[in-house]
C-alpha positions as CSV (number, residue, x, y, z in Angstrom):
1,X,2.1,12.6,-3.2
2,X,-0.7,11.0,-5.4
3,X,-0.5,8.7,-8.2
4,X,-0.3,11.2,-11.1
5,X,2.7,13.1,-9.3
6,X,4.4,9.8,-9.3
7,X,3.8,9.3,-12.9
8,X,5.0,12.7,-13.7
9,X,8.0,12.4,-11.5
10,X,9.0,9.0,-13.3
11,X,8.3,10.7,-16.9
12,X,10.7,13.6,-15.9
13,X,13.2,11.7,-14.2
14,X,13.8,8.6,-16.7
15,X,12.8,11.0,-19.8
16,X,10.2,8.9,-21.1
17,X,6.6,10.0,-22.1
18,X,4.0,10.4,-19.4
19,X,2.0,7.5,-21.2
20,X,5.0,5.2,-20.9
21,X,5.5,6.1,-17.2
22,X,1.9,5.5,-16.5
23,X,1.9,2.1,-17.8
24,X,5.0,1.3,-15.7
25,X,3.3,2.8,-12.5
26,X,0.3,0.6,-13.2
27,X,2.0,-2.5,-13.9
28,X,3.9,-2.3,-10.6
29,X,0.6,-1.5,-8.6
30,X,-1.3,-4.4,-10.5
31,X,1.7,-6.7,-9.9
32,X,1.8,-6.0,-6.1
33,X,-2.1,-6.1,-5.7
34,X,-2.2,-9.5,-7.5
35,X,0.5,-10.7,-5.1
36,X,-1.4,-9.5,-2.1
37,X,-4.5,-11.2,-3.3
38,X,-2.9,-14.5,-3.7
39,X,-1.6,-14.1,-0.2
40,X,2.0,-13.4,-0.9
41,X,4.1,-10.9,0.7
42,X,5.9,-8.2,-1.3
43,X,9.3,-7.2,0.0
44,X,10.7,-4.2,-1.7
45,X,14.4,-4.0,-0.1
46,X,15.4,-0.7,1.5
47,X,11.8,0.2,1.4
48,X,9.6,-2.0,3.2
49,X,7.3,-5.2,3.1
50,X,3.5,-5.3,2.2
51,X,1.4,-8.1,3.6
52,X,-2.0,-9.2,4.3
53,X,-3.3,-9.6,7.7
54,X,-6.7,-11.0,8.9
55,X,-8.7,-9.2,11.4
56,X,-11.1,-11.5,13.5
57,X,-14.8,-11.1,13.3
58,X,-16.1,-8.7,16.2
59,X,-18.9,-7.2,17.8
60,X,-19.1,-3.4,16.5
61,X,-21.4,-0.5,17.1
62,X,-23.6,1.5,14.8
63,X,-22.3,5.1,15.9
64,X,-25.6,6.6,14.7
65,X,-28.1,4.2,16.4
66,X,-26.0,2.7,19.1
67,X,-27.0,-0.8,18.1
68,X,-24.7,-3.7,18.3
69,X,-23.8,-5.2,14.9
70,X,-21.5,-8.3,13.9
71,X,-18.7,-7.2,11.9
72,X,-17.4,-10.1,9.7
73,X,-13.6,-11.2,9.5
74,X,-11.9,-9.3,6.8
75,X,-8.5,-9.1,5.2
76,X,-6.6,-6.0,5.6
77,X,-3.1,-4.9,3.8
78,X,-0.3,-4.2,6.2
79,X,2.8,-2.2,5.5
80,X,6.2,-2.5,7.6
81,X,8.6,0.2,6.8
82,X,12.2,-1.0,6.0
83,X,15.2,0.1,7.9
84,X,16.3,2.8,5.1
85,X,13.0,4.4,5.1
86,X,12.9,4.8,9.0
87,X,16.5,6.3,8.8
88,X,15.4,8.6,6.3
89,X,12.4,9.9,8.1
90,X,14.6,10.3,11.6
91,X,17.4,11.8,9.7
92,X,16.8,15.4,11.0
93,X,16.4,14.6,14.7
């Protein structure tokens, strides 16, 4: 599912215009992004937890030339699925 499909689904399910649904989805995504930027974790009960992890600096390799390059430390988003999501994914097994 892509963002526009999520907006369409919300508009249909809640019987609101597509513009209202788009503002709601964008507000939620912007709020989650802002929280992660400020180092906070976002816990969505029954769904999962979004947090930021730091990857250490390391030596990498340019695949084209084979030359060793230094890769700087960086922050990456991390998602841990909640119990309800895990159970829903494995329901048919």
